[in-house]
N, C-alpha and C positions, 0 to 999 in steps of 0.2 A: 648731108647736103653740102654742096660746094659753097665756099665763102663768096665766090664770085656771084653765084645765083642769089644769095642772101643780100649782098650789096646792091645788086640790081633791083631786087624787090624793095629794099629800103629807099633807093633813089626814087622809085615810082611812088612810094608812099609819101616821101618828102614833097614831091611835086604836087600830089593831090591834097596834102594837108598844109600847104603854105598858108600862114595866117593872114596874108595880105590878098588872098584870092577874091574875097568878097562874096562867096557863095554861102547859102544856108547850110547849116550843119547837117540837115537831113540829106541834102544833095551830096555832100562830101561822103557821108556814110554809104549812100547808094553807090557812088563811084568806087569807094574802097571795097565794098562787098563784091562788086564785079571783078575787080583786080585780084582780090584775095581768093575768091572762089576759083578763078582760073589758075592761079598759082598753086592752090591746094590740089586741084585736079591734075595738074602737070607733075607735081612732086608727091602726089598722094601715096605712091608706092613705098617711099622711104618711111621707115618706122622710127624716126628720130624725133622725139617730142620736145627735148630741151630747147632747140632753136625756135620751135613754134611757140613755146611758152614765152620765150624772151621777146619774140616779135609781137605777140599778143599784148604783153605789158607795154612795149614801146608804142604800139599803135594807139592804145588807150590813152597813154600820156600825151601823144600828139593831138588826139581829139580833145582832151581836156584843155590843152593850151589853146587850141582853136576856139573853143567855147569861151574861155576867159578873154581872149582877144576881142571877140564879138561883144561880150558884156561890157568891156571897158572898165571905167571906174566904178560901175555899179555891180561889180562881181560879187561882193559880199551880200548885197541886197538880193541878188539872183539866187544865191545859195540859200538864204533864209526863206525866200519865197518858195523854194523847192523843198523845204522841210529839213534842211541840213543845219546842224549846230555850227555856228561860226566862232564860238568862244575860243579864243587862243589863236585863231588863224591869222589875225592881223599881226600878232607878235611874231609868229613863225615866219610870215611873209617878210617882215622888216628885217628879221635876223638873217634870212636867206639872202636878202638883197644887200646886206652889209650896212644897214642903218642903225646898228646898235640894238641893245635889248630893251 
């Protein structure tokens, strides 16, 4: 797959997953599904899986960032409400943001 095509796809995904768009996550996923399905149909002949895996990881990360932005400061409460263990996440978050250990 051409780097130019992947860059154009990433630009489209960036536009759809801007965290300040103010749309529901369900709507964003629906729009992404439409864009990614069309892209896959157009480039489906290519049998190169590694760029597709990387794009998949990248899209998932963008969606997680979008969800965290919507949750705001209640992010850890949302994770606990959804059944995820948050032990140690605050420490990792602070360390990633440069606030010391």
